[in-house]
N, C-alpha and C positions, 0 to 999 in steps of 0.2 A: 650524438645529438640529444639535447635535453628533452625529457618527456614532458608533455603538457599536463599529464595527470597519471594516476596510478595504473589505469588500464589502457594507456596509450599503446597502440599496436595490436589490440584485440579487435577483431571484426565480428559483428553479430548480424546474422540474417534473421530479421524479426518479422514474423507473420502475425504477431499477437494484436488483439484489438481490445477496446474498452479500457480496463484499469489494471487487472492483475498482471498480465504480461507486460503492457506498456510501462507500468510503474517500475518493473525490474529493469527494462532496457533504458528507461529514462535515467535511472540512477547510474547505470553503466555509462550512458552518454556523459553525464556530469562527472564521471570518473575518467573520462578521456577516451572511451572506446568508440570505434566507428560503428554506428548503427545504421544498417540498410533496412529501412522499413519497407517490406515487400507487401504492397497493397494489391488486392485483387480487383481486376477490371470488372465493370466500368466505373464503379463509384468509390472504390477504396475503403479505407477505414470507416466503420459505421458511425463513430462518434464525431466525425467531421460535421454531421448534420444535427448534433444533439446539444441542447442547452442554449445559453445566451450566445448570439452571434453578432459580431460587429464587423461591418463590411464583408459579410458572408464568411467570417472566420469564427469558428466555435472556440470560445474561451476554454471549454472543457478539453477539446482536442489539443489546444496549444499547451496547456499545463502538462499533459501526459506525453507530449511528443517533441519537446524542444531538443535540439541537438541531433535529430535523426535525418537521414537522407531517404527521400521517398522514390521508390521505383514501383510503377503500377503496371502489372502484367496480367494478361488473360491466360490463366493456367489451363483453361479448357482447350487451348490450341496446342498443337505439337510444337510450334515455334516458341510459345510461351513457356512450356515445360522445359524445353532445352535451355532457355535463358536461365531459368531457376536452377536447373542442374549445374549449369556453369557457375552460378554464384555460390552454390553449395561447396564446390571445389575450393573456393577461396575463403570460406567461413570457418572461424574458430567455434562459433556457437550458432545453432539454429534454435530459435525460440518460437513456440506456438502455443496458443490456448484455444484451439478449436475443440469441439466435442470429440471424445475419443474415437479414433478411426477416420475422422474427416480428412486429416492431412494425408493419410495413406490413400484415400480415394482421389485426392488431388495428384497422386503420383509420388508422394514423399514419405513412404513408410520408413521406419527406423532401419530396416534392412537395406532399403534403397540408399538412405543417407550414408550408412556404413560403407556400402559398395562404392559410392562416389568419393567419399572422403572419410577414411578410417579415423582420422584425427579429430573429426567434428564432434562436438558435445551437443546433443539434442535435448533440450529442456521442454517438456510438455506440461503445461499447467491446465488443470481442469477442476470442475467442482467436486467430483467424487473420486477421481483417480482413473487410471487407464484400464483397470480391471476391477471386478467385483459386481455384486448384484445391482448396485445403483449406478454403475459407471455410464450406462447409456442414457440416463435420464437428463433432460435439459436442466440447466442450473445457472444461478447467479450467486452473488455474494450472500444475500439474505437466505437463499435456499440452503447453502452449505451451513450457514449460521444456525438455521433451524434444526437441521439434522445433527449438528454437533452439540446440541443441548445448551447453546449459548442464548438463543432467543428466549428460552424458557426461564432464564435467570434474569431477564430484564423486564421491568414493569413491576406489577404487584398482583397479589392473588385476587383482589377485588376487581381491578380493571382489566386484568389479563396482560399478556406480553406486549412489548413495544419493539420497534426496530430503531436502531441508532441511525440518524440521518448523516452518516459518513461511511466511506468505503473501507471500513476497518478490515474486513476479511480480504478484500482484493489487494490493498496496499501491504498488509502483513504477509500475504501469500507471495506477493512480488518480492518482498524482502527475504523470505525463506528461499525463494527460487534463486535470488542473487547469492545467498550464502552457499547454496548447493553448487551453483555455477562456478563460483570462485574456488570451492573445494575441488571441483572436477578439473579446473584449469591448473591448480597446483599439482594434482595427481598426474596430469598429462605432462606437466613441465618437469616432473621428477621421474620420468621413464614410463609412465602409463600411456594409455591411448584414449580415444574418444569413448563416450558412454551415454546412455539414455538416462535422463532424470525425470522422475514421475512425481510431480508436486501437486497436491490437491488442496483446495480451500477447506474441505472437511477435515483433513489431517491437521492442517495448520490451526484451524479454529479449535479443534479438540485439544490440541497441544496447549491451549490457553487456560485450561482448567488447572488452577494452581493447587487446589487440595480436594476438590469435590470428588473426583473419580476415585482416588486412592482411599479417601475417607469412607465413601459409600461401600467400596469393595471390602476394606478391612473391617468395617463394622457390620458386615453381612446385611447391609441395607437399613441398619438401625438409624443411621444419620441420613436425613433428607434435607438438603439445602433448599431454602425457600427464596423466591425473588422478593424484592422490595427495596426500600431506601437504605436498609442497614444490612451489614454482613451478618449472616446467620450463625457463624461459628465463633467469631471474636467480636469484642466490642469495648468501648464505643468506636464504631467505624461506619461512616455513612453520610447521608444527606440530612442536615438538620435545619429546621425553620428558624430563621434568625431575625434580627431587627429589620433589615431591609429586604430580605428575600430568603435565600437559602445559601448555606455554605457546606463544604466538605470538611469533616473533622475526623482525625484519627488519633485516638488516645489509648493505644493498646500497649501491652508489654510494660516496659519501664517508663513509658510516657504517662501512664495512668496516675501515679502519685503526683507527678509534676503538674498534670492537668488539674487535679483536685486542689492543689495549692494555688494554682493560677486563678481559679474561679472563686477562691475564698471558701471552699468547702472541704477542708482536710478530713472532716469526719467521714467522708465517703470512702477514704482509703481503706479503713478497717471495717467497713460495713459488710457483714457476711453476704448480703445480697449481691455485692459487687466484688467478691473476693478475688476472682481472676477473670481472664478474658472470656472464657467459655460461659461462666456463670453470668457475667455482665451481658453477654449476648442473649442468654436465656431470659434475663430479666430486663431486656431493653424496653419493654412496655412500661417499666417503672423508671428506668434511667433516662430514657429519651425526654419525657416531660420535664425532668429536673434540668437537663442540659439546655433544652430549648427555652425554658423559663429564664435561665441565666442569660442566654444569648439575646433574647428579646428585650431584656432589661438594660442592655448596654447602649451606649451613645450612638453607635453606628457599626455596621459590619466592618468598615474599614478600620475603625479603632480596635475592634475585637481581633481582627486578623493581625494587625500590627502587634498588639500586646501578646497574643498567643505565639506568634512567630518569634518574637524576641525571647520567649521562654522555651523555644525549640519544640513547640507542639505543632505537628503537621496539620496545617489548615489552609484552605484555599477558597477564594470566591468562585462562584459558578458563573463564568464569563460567557457573554454572547460572542459570536464569531467576530462581530465588529469591534468589541472591546479587546479581544485578543489581538486583532490586527493593529490596534492603536496603542497597545501596551509597550512601554519603553524597552522592556527586556526583550520582547520579540523583535522589535525594530533593531536594537543594537546587535543582537545575536544573529540576525538574518533568518530567524524562524519564519518571518514574513518578509518578502522581498518584492521589489518592483521590477517587472520585466517589460520590454518593449517589443511588440510584434510588428512585422512589416505591414500587416493589414489591419489588425485590431487596435494598434496603438499601445499605450502604456497602461498597465494595471498591476495590482498586487496578486501574488499567489504564494503558496507555501515554498519555503526555502529547501535547500538540499539538506537532508537530515544527517548525512555522513560527512564528518569533518576530518581532514588530514593535515597534519602539521607541515608536511613537506611540499604541499601543493596549494595553489589558489583554489579556494572552494566555491568560486562563483564564476564559472567560465561563461564567455559570451556565446550564447546558443540561439538558434532560430528554429521554430517549428516549420516543417516543410509544406509547400503546396503540393497538391497531388501530382505525382510523377515528375516533380521538379528536378530530380537528379538522374533521370533516365539516361541522358547523354553522358554525364560525368561517370556514373558507375559502370555502364555497359562498355564505354570506350576504354576506361582505365583497366577494368578487370577482365573483360571478355574480348577486348581488341576490336570492337565493332566500329565501323566508320559511320560518318553522318548519313551517308546514302542508305545504308542498311537500317539504321535507326529510324530515319524518316519513312522508309518503306513499311516497317513494322508498325509505325504510328498510323500511317494511312490505312493499313489493314485492320487496325483496332487491336492488335496484339499488345501494343504499348499505348498507354493513356497519359496525357498530361494536361493540366489546366494552365491558363494564362497567369503569369506573374503580375503583381501590381506595378503600375507605371508611376514611379515616385517623382517623375518630372512634371506631372500634372498638378 
């Protein structure tokens, strides 16, 4: 039988909420895996109630949970825990992003998972990791970002740090988790067994320092990177005031002579104040006004970007989200795509960032209603009949919400 996608046949029991865990399982769903979203009764996933809602459907929830099957269980009951244990037996992966120790208190420690299903891969995502002095602290994306030294590199010395209004750490940690899961699946497929994966936002954020950590250490602290609009180690690289607003410009390494020629200032090439990337960074207080003066004298930012781009100088406009969504490249590539939800209707959202030549990269997927797949999952995997499922629903062990009536 032909596979629908690269992870067809893999089953994930997904307890995760918000973004870090759900982004990992969402990409797995888009890669063909069966995702059973285990939601805790009575309300299920917290972000069902967050952000813009259309017909009581959270757009935020839809984006992170397309392609998943919802089973809503009260794990505080003996019957609920037995249901979950039964599902663990059939899972290739158990994914969770509770605070460290929380899932064990629900009855699913790593030791319990191993006992139930030795082949299961358990991936735990958290802010600080499963162990260490910070492990028990509450945390979200921006908390991990701050502890990782990333927030201190955003903003400027005068105004102080800023936060980026995007879930950079959560989605990046989800991608790291996906990489670890796929590695663990390969290990298991080549003769290994299940294992525990410990993925933290802090580790993933700290991993983003491209040169700061090594340079600070190797220089014995003599090098201190500074936040701001421009890179403190190499230049010119940063945000420059232009004719119509601001642009990003990178003219380092071999691009520097080409840039000087492009702007009609070849004399800058041999100017000792700008002899190499490091010296240019040190003298950016001199160089930046020169570059910005040239930029602001041009016809328009669009003309500047076109001209520099044709000369292979890395340059980009600083687009608004709306401008990105309307950009022809993003539309053609599927970076932004239109989805249709059964309740919220049609709207645009980010596309699938992983592309595979052997498969369709835009599967037809729906975000689930709470407990929508209780009957399907429990009957198919656990052999429960409708009478048993109805009884558990009446008792509150299982929860489900009404599906929309499309006939009205």
